[in-house]
All heavy atoms as an XYZ file, in Angstrom:
829
protein
N     140.659    -47.372    -31.387
C     142.014    -47.424    -31.868
C     142.035    -47.218    -33.386
O     141.131    -47.647    -34.091
C     142.643    -48.772    -31.545
C     142.928    -48.966    -30.081
C     142.037    -49.638    -29.264
C     144.091    -48.470    -29.521
C     142.303    -49.822    -27.931
C     144.354    -48.645    -28.179
C     143.473    -49.320    -27.375
O     143.747    -49.485    -26.059
N     143.075    -46.614    -33.851
C     143.266    -46.480    -35.291
C     143.786    -47.802    -35.848
O     144.370    -48.616    -35.131
C     144.251    -45.363    -35.586
N     143.601    -48.015    -37.133
C     144.120    -49.237    -37.747
C     145.622    -49.108    -37.937
O     146.142    -48.019    -38.213
C     143.438    -49.474    -39.090
C     141.978    -49.832    -38.926
C     141.322    -50.276    -40.210
N     142.093    -49.975    -41.407
C     141.561    -49.673    -42.571
N     140.261    -49.593    -42.698
N     142.322    -49.443    -43.628
N     146.331    -50.220    -37.786
C     147.785    -50.208    -37.893
C     148.232    -49.803    -39.298
O     149.223    -49.092    -39.452
C     148.332    -51.590    -37.535
C     149.829    -51.615    -37.391
C     150.299    -52.937    -36.846
C     151.797    -52.896    -36.652
N     152.310    -54.135    -36.101
N     147.482    -50.204    -40.332
C     147.842    -49.855    -41.697
C     147.742    -48.339    -41.918
O     148.556    -47.752    -42.626
C     146.929    -50.563    -42.711
C     147.049    -52.065    -42.724
C     146.154    -52.724    -41.664
O     145.376    -52.060    -40.994
N     146.308    -54.029    -41.506
N     146.741    -47.713    -41.298
C     146.569    -46.264    -41.447
C     147.724    -45.517    -40.795
O     148.262    -44.558    -41.362
C     145.247    -45.810    -40.838
C     144.050    -46.352    -41.601
O     144.210    -46.697    -42.782
O     142.958    -46.419    -41.002
N     148.111    -45.955    -39.616
C     149.200    -45.276    -38.914
C     150.547    -45.516    -39.597
O     151.400    -44.626    -39.636
C     149.268    -45.735    -37.464
S     147.991    -44.982    -36.417
N     150.741    -46.701    -40.111
C     152.021    -47.015    -40.748
C     152.220    -46.198    -42.024
O     153.349    -45.804    -42.343
C     152.095    -48.509    -41.061
N     151.156    -45.900    -42.754
C     151.261    -45.161    -44.012
C     151.327    -43.647    -43.801
O     151.662    -42.919    -44.725
C     150.074    -45.500    -44.900
N     151.043    -43.204    -42.612
C     150.970    -41.759    -42.350
C     152.369    -41.160    -42.183
O     153.242    -41.730    -41.527
C     150.141    -41.507    -41.096
S     149.969    -39.764    -40.697
N     152.556    -39.985    -42.763
C     153.853    -39.314    -42.673
C     154.077    -38.695    -41.288
O     155.220    -38.437    -40.898
C     153.938    -38.224    -43.737
N     153.020    -38.477    -40.534
C     153.141    -37.856    -39.202
C     153.304    -38.868    -38.075
O     153.306    -38.492    -36.908
C     151.898    -36.988    -38.933
C     151.686    -35.821    -39.887
C     150.378    -35.112    -39.574
C     152.840    -34.837    -39.783
N     153.400    -40.150    -38.386
C     153.492    -41.166    -37.352
C     154.642    -40.943    -36.374
O     154.441    -41.069    -35.170
C     153.597    -42.567    -37.955
C     153.611    -43.607    -36.824
C     153.737    -44.983    -37.301
C     153.749    -46.001    -36.195
N     154.154    -45.615    -34.888
N     155.842    -40.558    -36.802
C     156.917    -40.351    -35.823
C     156.592    -39.245    -34.800
O     157.048    -39.295    -33.665
C     158.116    -39.950    -36.682
C     157.828    -40.486    -38.033
C     156.336    -40.458    -38.176
N     155.792    -38.268    -35.204
C     155.432    -37.189    -34.285
C     154.197    -37.544    -33.463
O     154.087    -37.171    -32.295
C     155.151    -35.900    -35.064
C     156.324    -35.423    -35.853
N     157.464    -34.914    -35.260
C     156.546    -35.391    -37.191
C     158.327    -34.573    -36.200
N     157.798    -34.871    -37.396
N     153.264    -38.261    -34.079
C     151.979    -38.555    -33.456
C     152.086    -39.693    -32.438
O     151.654    -39.545    -31.299
C     150.971    -38.911    -34.547
S     149.315    -39.226    -33.954
N     152.643    -40.806    -32.839
C     152.769    -41.976    -31.953
C     154.168    -42.564    -32.079
O     154.365    -43.594    -32.719
C     151.726    -43.043    -32.325
O     151.891    -43.375    -33.699
C     150.321    -42.575    -32.086
N     155.151    -41.935    -31.458
C     156.522    -42.441    -31.626
C     156.778    -43.776    -30.935
O     157.594    -44.558    -31.398
C     157.379    -41.337    -31.009
C     156.476    -40.627    -30.071
C     155.102    -40.742    -30.636
N     156.090    -44.074    -29.839
C     156.379    -45.291    -29.070
C     155.273    -46.330    -29.158
O     155.285    -47.299    -28.402
C     156.604    -44.930    -27.597
C     157.769    -43.989    -27.432
O     158.735    -44.059    -28.183
N     157.675    -43.094    -26.461
N     154.303    -46.128    -30.036
C     153.167    -47.047    -30.114
C     152.939    -47.448    -31.558
O     153.306    -46.737    -32.491
C     151.905    -46.374    -29.567
C     152.035    -45.940    -28.115
C     150.898    -45.002    -27.731
O     150.183    -44.498    -28.576
N     150.759    -44.770    -26.442
N     152.291    -48.599    -31.741
C     151.989    -49.066    -33.099
C     150.809    -48.298    -33.686
O     150.779    -47.998    -34.879
C     151.676    -50.553    -33.078
N     149.817    -48.006    -32.856
C     148.632    -47.275    -33.315
C     148.292    -46.177    -32.324
O     148.838    -46.115    -31.230
C     147.409    -48.209    -33.443
O     147.128    -48.764    -32.165
C     147.647    -49.299    -34.458
N     147.365    -45.342    -32.730
C     146.949    -44.230    -31.880
C     145.553    -44.501    -31.324
O     144.659    -44.949    -32.036
C     146.936    -42.936    -32.685
C     146.563    -41.741    -31.841
C     146.722    -40.485    -32.611
N     146.402    -39.367    -31.733
C     146.457    -38.119    -32.081
N     146.844    -37.793    -33.290
N     146.149    -37.176    -31.249
N     145.377    -44.200    -30.046
C     144.074    -44.350    -29.412
C     143.432    -42.960    -29.337
O     144.025    -42.021    -28.817
C     144.234    -44.920    -28.004
C     142.932    -45.073    -27.267
C     143.178    -45.615    -25.873
C     141.884    -45.677    -25.105
N     142.107    -46.127    -23.728
N     142.228    -42.834    -29.881
C     141.511    -41.567    -29.874
C     140.249    -41.751    -29.048
O     139.406    -42.596    -29.355
C     141.150    -41.121    -31.305
C     142.429    -40.961    -32.116
C     140.341    -39.844    -31.287
C     142.204    -40.711    -33.573
N     140.114    -40.967    -28.000
C     138.934    -41.053    -27.155
C     137.767    -40.359    -27.837
O     137.910    -39.274    -28.389
C     139.197    -40.392    -25.811
O     140.257    -41.026    -25.153
N     136.623    -40.993    -27.779
C     135.400    -40.418    -28.351
C     134.262    -40.730    -27.395
O     134.037    -41.882    -27.026
C     135.129    -41.009    -29.720
C     133.914    -40.443    -30.402
C     133.835    -40.966    -31.834
N     132.526    -40.782    -32.399
C     132.164    -39.722    -33.113
N     133.029    -38.771    -33.333
N     130.958    -39.627    -33.603
N     133.547    -39.693    -27.004
C     132.430    -39.867    -26.094
C     131.294    -40.601    -26.784
O     131.095    -40.471    -27.996
C     131.949    -38.495    -25.610
O     130.756    -38.627    -24.879
N     130.541    -41.343    -26.009
C     129.399    -42.027    -26.615
C     128.285    -41.045    -26.964
O     127.343    -41.378    -27.652
C     128.881    -43.125    -25.702
C     128.336    -42.639    -24.385
C     127.802    -43.805    -23.611
N     127.671    -43.450    -22.204
C     127.175    -44.240    -21.309
N     126.769    -45.438    -21.654
N     127.087    -43.856    -20.065
N     128.384    -39.820    -26.477
C     127.401    -38.782    -26.781
C     127.852    -37.868    -27.920
O     127.253    -36.834    -28.165
C     127.126    -37.930    -25.545
C     126.632    -38.752    -24.374
C     127.425    -38.923    -23.251
C     125.391    -39.362    -24.409
C     126.989    -39.681    -22.183
C     124.947    -40.134    -23.352
C     125.742    -40.286    -22.238
O     125.304    -41.036    -21.196
N     128.921    -38.250    -28.612
C     129.472    -37.399    -29.666
C     128.484    -37.175    -30.805
O     128.438    -36.095    -31.390
C     130.769    -37.998    -30.201
C     131.558    -37.071    -31.086
C     132.020    -35.801    -30.389
O     132.306    -35.838    -29.187
O     132.084    -34.761    -31.069
N     127.658    -38.159    -31.110
C     126.676    -37.970    -32.181
C     125.655    -36.899    -31.799
O     125.229    -36.109    -32.644
C     125.984    -39.293    -32.529
C     125.133    -39.835    -31.433
N     125.648    -40.506    -30.358
C     123.792    -39.770    -31.236
C     124.669    -40.859    -29.546
N     123.531    -40.421    -30.046
N     125.271    -36.827    -30.537
C     124.344    -35.790    -30.084
C     125.015    -34.423    -30.117
O     124.388    -33.420    -30.485
C     123.847    -36.107    -28.675
N     126.287    -34.372    -29.745
C     127.026    -33.111    -29.796
C     127.157    -32.608    -31.230
O     127.037    -31.414    -31.500
C     128.413    -33.284    -29.182
C     128.379    -33.471    -27.695
C     129.784    -33.564    -27.150
N     129.748    -33.782    -25.724
C     130.580    -34.537    -25.064
N     131.562    -35.138    -25.707
N     130.481    -34.681    -23.758
N     127.406    -33.529    -32.150
C     127.527    -33.155    -33.553
C     126.203    -32.617    -34.081
O     126.173    -31.641    -34.829
C     128.001    -34.346    -34.393
C     128.273    -33.994    -35.833
C     129.342    -32.915    -35.980
O     130.305    -32.866    -35.243
N     129.136    -32.037    -36.942
N     125.107    -33.240    -33.681
C     123.778    -32.765    -34.092
C     123.539    -31.350    -33.545
O     123.022    -30.485    -34.252
C     122.707    -33.735    -33.583
C     121.325    -33.388    -33.977
C     121.119    -33.634    -35.448
C     119.651    -33.426    -35.799
N     119.434    -33.430    -37.214
N     123.942    -31.102    -32.305
C     123.795    -29.771    -31.712
C     124.654    -28.751    -32.451
O     124.232    -27.607    -32.653
C     124.170    -29.815    -30.237
N     125.852    -29.136    -32.868
C     126.713    -28.229    -33.642
C     126.064    -27.872    -34.979
O     126.150    -26.733    -35.435
C     128.080    -28.869    -33.889
C     128.947    -28.938    -32.661
C     130.334    -29.490    -33.003
N     130.957    -30.004    -31.810
C     131.132    -31.292    -31.531
N     130.767    -32.211    -32.400
N     131.698    -31.670    -30.409
N     125.424    -28.856    -35.618
C     124.757    -28.600    -36.893
C     123.567    -27.654    -36.708
O     123.347    -26.757    -37.518
C     124.296    -29.915    -37.516
C     125.430    -30.789    -37.999
C     124.973    -32.181    -38.377
O     123.744    -32.439    -38.391
O     125.841    -33.024    -38.659
N     122.812    -27.842    -35.642
C     121.661    -26.974    -35.365
C     122.136    -25.558    -35.077
O     121.499    -24.581    -35.480
C     120.832    -27.542    -34.201
C     120.136    -28.833    -34.635
C     119.809    -26.534    -33.701
C     119.463    -29.582    -33.507
N     123.269    -25.418    -34.386
C     123.782    -24.098    -34.014
C     124.195    -23.272    -35.232
O     124.315    -22.052    -35.125
C     124.967    -24.248    -33.063
N     124.386    -23.899    -36.381
C     124.784    -23.168    -37.585
C     123.593    -22.616    -38.369
O     123.783    -21.879    -39.317
C     125.599    -24.087    -38.502
C     126.934    -24.473    -37.928
C     127.653    -25.427    -38.846
C     128.954    -25.892    -38.234
N     129.619    -26.905    -39.059
N     122.364    -22.938    -37.973
C     121.193    -22.502    -38.729
C     120.807    -21.072    -38.375
O     121.140    -20.563    -37.300
C     119.989    -23.429    -38.456
O     119.666    -23.354    -37.071
C     120.316    -24.866    -38.834
N     120.081    -20.419    -39.277
C     119.617    -19.056    -39.041
C     118.568    -19.008    -37.937
O     118.502    -18.041    -37.173
C     119.024    -18.472    -40.327
C     120.087    -18.232    -41.387
O     121.276    -18.076    -41.016
O     119.738    -18.206    -42.585
N     117.736    -20.036    -37.856
C     116.701    -20.074    -36.821
C     117.327    -20.101    -35.425
O     116.794    -19.497    -34.484
C     115.803    -21.297    -37.017
N     118.457    -20.779    -35.290
C     119.129    -20.839    -33.992
C     119.653    -19.462    -33.591
O     119.556    -19.062    -32.440
C     120.276    -21.850    -34.045
C     120.988    -22.018    -32.728
C     120.489    -22.873    -31.765
C     122.164    -21.321    -32.453
C     121.134    -23.040    -30.557
C     122.809    -21.469    -31.248
C     122.294    -22.339    -30.308
O     122.927    -22.481    -29.113
N     120.216    -18.739    -34.547
C     120.729    -17.397    -34.262
C     119.591    -16.475    -33.857
O     119.692    -15.727    -32.883
C     121.480    -16.845    -35.491
C     121.883    -15.409    -35.286
C     122.701    -17.697    -35.785
N     118.471    -16.560    -34.560
C     117.308    -15.728    -34.241
C     116.779    -16.048    -32.853
O     116.473    -15.140    -32.071
C     116.198    -15.950    -35.291
O     116.737    -15.693    -36.576
C     115.025    -15.042    -35.035
N     116.673    -17.325    -32.533
C     116.169    -17.696    -31.211
C     117.159    -17.309    -30.118
O     116.764    -17.038    -28.987
C     115.874    -19.194    -31.148
O     117.072    -19.943    -31.163
N     118.433    -17.240    -30.455
C     119.430    -16.812    -29.473
C     119.216    -15.368    -29.052
O     119.338    -15.033    -27.872
N     118.882    -14.501    -30.011
C     118.603    -13.108    -29.671
C     117.364    -13.000    -28.792
O     117.341    -12.251    -27.816
C     118.411    -12.273    -30.936
C     119.694    -12.027    -31.695
C     119.815    -12.356    -33.023
C     120.797    -11.457    -31.064
C     120.995    -12.139    -33.719
C     121.975    -11.244    -31.753
C     122.067    -11.582    -33.079
O     123.237    -11.363    -33.751
N     116.329    -13.756    -29.118
C     115.105    -13.735    -28.317
C     115.372    -14.277    -26.916
O     114.860    -13.756    -25.919
C     114.015    -14.545    -29.002
N     116.197    -15.319    -26.821
C     116.522    -15.917    -25.529
C     117.265    -14.924    -24.640
O     117.024    -14.847    -23.437
C     117.367    -17.160    -25.786
C     117.137    -18.273    -24.837
C     117.817    -19.585    -25.213
N     119.058    -19.501    -25.924
C     119.221    -19.859    -27.195
N     118.206    -20.306    -27.899
N     120.386    -19.776    -27.773
N     118.165    -14.148    -25.247
C     118.919    -13.170    -24.467
C     117.998    -12.119    -23.872
O     118.178    -11.709    -22.722
C     119.977    -12.497    -25.338
C     121.163    -13.371    -25.627
C     122.152    -12.671    -26.519
C     123.261    -13.613    -26.932
N     124.188    -13.009    -27.870
N     116.999    -11.689    -24.636
C     116.061    -10.690    -24.131
C     115.296    -11.221    -22.932
O     115.144    -10.534    -21.923
C     115.078    -10.270    -25.226
C     115.687     -9.392    -26.280
C     114.642     -8.990    -27.288
C     115.234     -8.139    -28.382
N     114.228     -7.745    -29.369
N     114.795    -12.433    -23.045
C     114.007    -13.020    -21.966
C     114.885    -13.272    -20.742
O     114.482    -12.976    -19.607
C     113.331    -14.327    -22.440
C     112.681    -15.054    -21.284
C     112.318    -14.025    -23.515
N     116.074    -13.794    -20.943
C     116.940    -14.094    -19.811
C     117.404    -12.828    -19.103
O     117.596    -12.829    -17.891
C     118.129    -14.937    -20.274
C     117.697    -16.351    -20.618
C     118.847    -17.255    -20.987
O     120.008    -16.860    -20.771
O     118.579    -18.343    -21.485
N     117.558    -11.730    -19.839
C     117.917    -10.470    -19.191
C     116.773     -9.974    -18.309
O     117.001     -9.414    -17.239
C     118.280     -9.403    -20.235
C     119.663     -9.567    -20.801
S     120.969     -9.597    -19.557
C     120.854     -7.961    -18.907
N     115.539    -10.202    -18.740
C     114.396     -9.808    -17.913
C     114.399    -10.590    -16.601
O     114.175    -10.021    -15.524
C     113.086    -10.049    -18.670
C     112.848     -9.163    -19.884
C     111.582     -9.585    -20.615
C     112.767     -7.706    -19.478
N     114.669    -11.875    -16.663
C     114.737    -12.675    -15.444
C     115.919    -12.258    -14.577
O     115.817    -12.225    -13.353
C     114.819    -14.167    -15.773
C     113.490    -14.772    -16.085
C     113.129    -15.039    -17.389
C     112.591    -15.067    -15.075
C     111.899    -15.585    -17.688
C     111.360    -15.619    -15.353
C     111.016    -15.876    -16.672
N     117.036    -11.921    -15.212
C     118.208    -11.478    -14.447
C     117.898    -10.185    -13.712
O     118.274    -10.021    -12.542
C     119.399    -11.282    -15.378
N     117.185     -9.253    -14.355
C     116.825     -8.007    -13.689
C     115.830     -8.247    -12.566
O     115.897     -7.604    -11.520
C     116.258     -7.012    -14.696
C     117.302     -6.418    -15.575
N     117.036     -6.024    -16.859
C     118.606     -6.167    -15.371
C     118.138     -5.547    -17.406
N     119.112     -5.646    -16.531
N     114.906     -9.187    -12.775
C     113.973     -9.519    -11.702
C     114.738    -10.006    -10.475
O     114.440     -9.622     -9.345
C     112.994    -10.603    -12.154
C     111.801    -10.169    -12.979
C     111.023    -11.384    -13.465
C     110.890     -9.269    -12.175
N     115.729    -10.845    -10.700
C     116.478    -11.403     -9.578
C     117.416    -10.388     -8.941
O     117.481    -10.263     -7.726
C     117.279    -12.620    -10.052
C     116.417    -13.814    -10.375
C     117.199    -14.912    -11.024
C     118.116    -15.548    -10.028
N     118.827    -16.694    -10.596
N     118.152     -9.663     -9.787
C     119.200     -8.788     -9.263
C     118.659     -7.452     -8.780
O     118.922     -7.029     -7.655
C     120.267     -8.571    -10.330
C     121.490     -7.816     -9.839
C     122.577     -7.778    -10.893
N     122.102     -7.361    -12.187
C     122.102     -6.103    -12.622
N     122.546     -5.150    -11.855
N     121.664     -5.813    -13.821
N     117.881     -6.768     -9.606
C     117.450     -5.411     -9.283
C     116.224     -5.405     -8.379
O     116.168     -4.665     -7.395
C     117.176     -4.614    -10.584
C     118.478     -4.468    -11.360
C     116.599     -3.243    -10.276
C     118.316     -3.895    -12.746
N     115.242     -6.254     -8.682
C     114.014     -6.253     -7.897
C     114.064     -7.202     -6.706
O     113.130     -7.246     -5.915
C     112.819     -6.603     -8.797
C     112.569     -5.632     -9.955
C     111.401     -6.104    -10.786
C     112.325     -4.230     -9.430
N     115.126     -7.949     -6.572
C     115.306     -8.813     -5.401
C     114.390    -10.027     -5.388
O     114.009    -10.505     -4.324
N     114.042    -10.526     -6.541
C     113.165    -11.692     -6.615
C     113.998    -12.963     -6.691
O     113.815    -13.801     -7.554
C     112.238    -11.570     -7.826
C     111.044    -12.522     -7.855
C     110.044    -12.130     -6.785
C     110.395    -12.514     -9.212
N     114.964    -13.089     -5.785
C     115.806    -14.285     -5.801
C     115.087    -15.480     -5.189
O     115.426    -16.618     -5.462
C     117.132    -14.028     -5.088
C     116.953    -13.425     -3.707
O     115.826    -12.993     -3.387
O     117.934    -13.374     -2.954
N     114.077    -15.230     -4.366
C     113.234    -16.320     -3.890
C     111.839    -15.790     -3.616
O     111.654    -14.615     -3.303
C     113.816    -16.996     -2.676
C     113.866    -16.172     -1.433
C     114.607    -16.944     -0.387
N     113.922    -16.871      0.892
C     114.528    -16.985      2.049
N     115.823    -17.177      2.078
N     113.853    -16.932      3.159
N     110.875    -16.680     -3.732
C     109.486    -16.296     -3.554
C     109.127    -16.350     -2.071
O     109.539    -17.254     -1.360
C     108.575    -17.211     -4.372
C     108.836    -17.200     -5.873
C     108.006    -18.263     -6.572
C     108.534    -15.838     -6.452
N     108.360    -15.399     -1.627
C     108.023    -15.319     -0.212
C     106.642    -15.854      0.097
O     106.340    -16.170      1.238
C     108.153    -13.871      0.260
C     109.617    -13.497      0.456
C     109.920    -12.129     -0.114
N     111.333    -11.790      0.025
C     112.200    -11.910     -0.940
N     111.842    -12.392     -2.098
N     113.453    -11.560     -0.761
N     105.768    -15.933     -0.884
C     104.421    -16.466     -0.683
C     104.414    -17.959     -0.967
O     105.158    -18.448     -1.807
C     103.426    -15.744     -1.597
C     103.307    -14.233     -1.374
C     102.361    -13.628     -2.403
C     102.832    -13.928      0.032
N     103.541    -18.670     -0.277
C     103.504    -20.122     -0.429
C     102.487    -20.555     -1.463
O     101.513    -19.869     -1.713
C     103.158    -20.773      0.911
C     104.237    -20.613      1.924
C     103.914    -21.409      3.139
N     104.974    -21.261      4.121
C     105.018    -21.949      5.229
N     104.068    -22.803      5.520
N     106.006    -21.779      6.064
N     102.736    -21.720     -2.009
C     101.795    -22.330     -2.936
C     101.916    -21.782     -4.340
O     102.504    -20.727     -4.570
N     101.318    -22.504     -5.287
C     101.414    -22.062     -6.683
C     100.698    -20.740     -6.936
O     101.168    -19.915     -7.718
C     100.782    -23.197     -7.476
C     100.124    -24.090     -6.506
C     100.659    -23.786     -5.148
N      99.575    -20.513     -6.273
C      98.859    -19.251     -6.481
C      99.630    -18.073     -5.899
O      99.680    -17.000     -6.500
C      97.462    -19.318     -5.873
C      96.542    -20.212     -6.674
O      96.718    -20.369     -7.872
N      95.575    -20.819     -6.009
N     100.232    -18.275     -4.737
C     101.042    -17.214     -4.137
C     102.248    -16.882     -4.994
O     102.590    -15.706     -5.193
N     102.900    -17.920     -5.529
C     104.063    -17.704     -6.394
C     103.644    -16.981     -7.667
O     104.335    -16.066     -8.128
C     104.719    -19.043     -6.726
N     102.499    -17.380     -8.221
C     102.013    -16.729     -9.436
C     101.706    -15.255     -9.165
O     102.090    -14.379     -9.937
C     100.763    -17.446     -9.941
C     100.220    -16.890    -11.243
C      99.066    -17.705    -11.766
C      97.830    -17.351    -10.952
N      96.604    -17.941    -11.478
N     101.035    -14.976     -8.034
C     100.707    -13.587     -7.692
C     101.963    -12.749     -7.503
O     102.049    -11.620     -7.981
C      99.847    -13.540     -6.425
C      98.459    -14.119     -6.644
O      98.051    -14.251     -7.820
O      97.793    -14.440     -5.639
N     102.928    -13.304     -6.787
C     104.171    -12.564     -6.534
C     104.930    -12.296     -7.834
O     105.478    -11.215     -8.037
C     105.046    -13.353     -5.565
C     106.220    -12.580     -5.052
C     106.942    -13.286     -3.925
O     106.456    -14.311     -3.444
O     108.025    -12.800     -3.558
N     104.925    -13.274     -8.718
C     105.611    -13.090     -9.990
C     104.892    -12.051    -10.843
O     105.538    -11.240    -11.507
C     105.724    -14.421    -10.726
C     106.657    -14.360    -11.878
C     108.019    -14.428    -11.681
C     106.182    -14.203    -13.162
C     108.900    -14.358    -12.739
C     107.047    -14.127    -14.233
C     108.407    -14.206    -14.016
N     103.568    -12.060    -10.827
C     102.812    -11.056    -11.583
C     103.087     -9.647    -11.068
O     103.214     -8.701    -11.857
C     101.311    -11.354    -11.528
C     100.874    -12.423    -12.471
N     100.532    -12.184    -13.769
C     100.738    -13.764    -12.292
C     100.204    -13.323    -14.363
N     100.317    -14.295    -13.479
N     103.195     -9.501     -9.757
C     103.505     -8.188     -9.179
C     104.896     -7.736     -9.618
O     105.093     -6.577    -10.005
C     103.387     -8.231     -7.636
C     101.915     -8.386     -7.238
C     103.980     -6.983     -7.003
C     101.706     -8.680     -5.770
N     105.864     -8.640     -9.582
C     107.229     -8.293     -9.993
C     107.273     -7.929    -11.480
O     107.958     -6.981    -11.875
C     108.175     -9.457     -9.697
N     106.524     -8.663    -12.307
C     106.490     -8.350    -13.735
C     105.825     -6.995    -13.968
O     106.250     -6.230    -14.845
C     105.748     -9.447    -14.483
N     104.803     -6.673    -13.184
C     104.146     -5.370    -13.303
C     105.109     -4.252    -12.940
O     105.174     -3.217    -13.625
C     102.901     -5.320    -12.395
O     102.030     -6.395    -12.750
C     102.174     -4.000    -12.531
N     105.873     -4.460    -11.884
C     106.873     -3.460    -11.477
C     107.897     -3.268    -12.589
O     108.273     -2.138    -12.917
C     107.548     -3.877    -10.153
C     108.759     -3.023     -9.867
C     106.560     -3.824     -9.015
N     108.324     -4.359    -13.181
C     109.313     -4.274    -14.258
C     108.742     -3.511    -15.454
O     109.434     -2.687    -16.056
C     109.737     -5.680    -14.657
C     110.979     -5.728    -15.483
C     111.482     -7.138    -15.640
O     110.694     -8.067    -15.706
N     112.785     -7.300    -15.704
N     107.496     -3.774    -15.804
C     106.871     -3.072    -16.920
C     106.687     -1.588    -16.610
O     106.845     -0.736    -17.489
C     105.532     -3.708    -17.268
C     105.707     -5.059    -17.932
O     106.746     -5.318    -18.540
N     104.705     -5.908    -17.809
N     106.366     -1.250    -15.356
C     106.232      0.153    -14.971
C     107.577      0.877    -15.047
O     107.634      2.048    -15.429
C     105.634      0.269    -13.568
C     104.142     -0.062    -13.462
C     103.711     -0.104    -12.009
C     103.321      0.933    -14.257
N     108.644      0.186    -14.701
C     109.983      0.790    -14.813
C     110.304      1.097    -16.272
O     110.859      2.149    -16.593
C     111.045     -0.144    -14.227
C     110.989     -0.244    -12.723
C     112.077     -1.138    -12.172
N     113.341     -0.420    -12.258
C     114.458     -0.933    -12.729
N     114.504     -2.175    -13.142
N     115.562     -0.216    -12.789
N     109.964      0.163    -17.179
C     110.189      0.395    -18.607
C     109.355      1.570    -19.096
O     109.828      2.408    -19.868
C     109.806     -0.844    -19.410
C     110.812     -1.942    -19.421
C     110.325     -3.022    -20.365
C     111.274     -4.168    -20.422
N     110.794     -5.213    -21.335
N     108.108      1.634    -18.654
C     107.218      2.708    -19.065
C     107.718      4.061    -18.567
O     107.648      5.063    -19.280
C     105.804      2.435    -18.542
C     104.679      3.273    -19.074
C     104.560      3.094    -20.582
C     103.387      2.919    -18.381
N     108.265      4.082    -17.361
C     108.792      5.326    -16.809
C     110.009      5.825    -17.595
O     110.206      7.031    -17.723
C     109.166      5.129    -15.345
N     110.781      4.928    -18.140
C     111.936      5.330    -18.953
C     111.502      5.934    -20.284
O     112.226      6.750    -20.855
C     112.849      4.124    -19.199
C     113.626      3.684    -17.986
C     114.501      2.512    -18.318
C     115.226      2.019    -17.085
N     116.031      0.827    -17.370
N     110.350      5.520    -20.784
C     109.878      6.050    -22.063
C     109.289      7.447    -21.925
O     109.283      8.205    -22.885
C     108.806      5.117    -22.642
C     109.280      3.741    -23.080
C     108.085      2.887    -23.527
C     110.286      3.846    -24.201
N     108.813      7.792    -20.751
C     108.182      9.101    -20.543
C     109.260     10.177    -20.482
O     110.225     10.052    -19.738
C     107.406      9.073    -19.239
C     106.621     10.323    -18.982
C     105.687     10.115    -17.820
N     104.874     11.299    -17.673
C     104.903     12.083    -16.595
N     105.669     11.774    -15.584
N     104.140     13.126    -16.525
N     109.108     11.230    -21.252
C     110.117     12.292    -21.218
C     110.099     13.007    -19.863
O     109.042     13.224    -19.270
C     109.715     13.233    -22.342
C     108.269     12.945    -22.616
C     108.025     11.527    -22.203
N     111.274     13.344    -19.382
C     111.370     14.018    -18.097
C     111.025     15.486    -18.252
O     111.370     16.134    -19.235
C     112.770     13.862    -17.505
O     113.697     14.473    -18.376
N     110.357     16.017    -17.247
C     109.963     17.423    -17.256
C     110.925     18.166    -16.351
O     111.012     17.920    -15.156
C     108.510     17.599    -16.740
C     108.132     19.063    -16.728
C     107.570     16.783    -17.586
N     111.719     19.053    -16.937
C     112.711     19.771    -16.122
C     112.604     21.250    -16.332
O     112.158     21.813    -17.237
C     114.102     19.301    -16.472
C-alpha cells in the first residue's frame, strides 16, 4: 500500500484513487529477479549472445522441421548420440552443397 501522506499530497489523487484513501500496487515477490534480468538484457554481451543463440536455435529448428528429427528412433544414450550425429552430418552436407557452384 502507498502511504496516506503520499497520496494526499499528490495532484493526481482524484484520478488515481477517487474512492480510496491510498492506492494498492501489486508487486511480485520475484520482481527483484526480473529487474536484474532487465539490467542484464541492456548489456552488449547479452546482445552478442542473442545473435549466437539465434543461429544455434535455427539449426535445431531445421533439424526438427526439415530433417524430421522431432523424435529419436534409436534407444539409449549411444543410439541418440549416433542418430543426432547423423542428422548433424546431413545438415552440414546440405550447407556444403549450397556453397558448391551449380554446373549448368
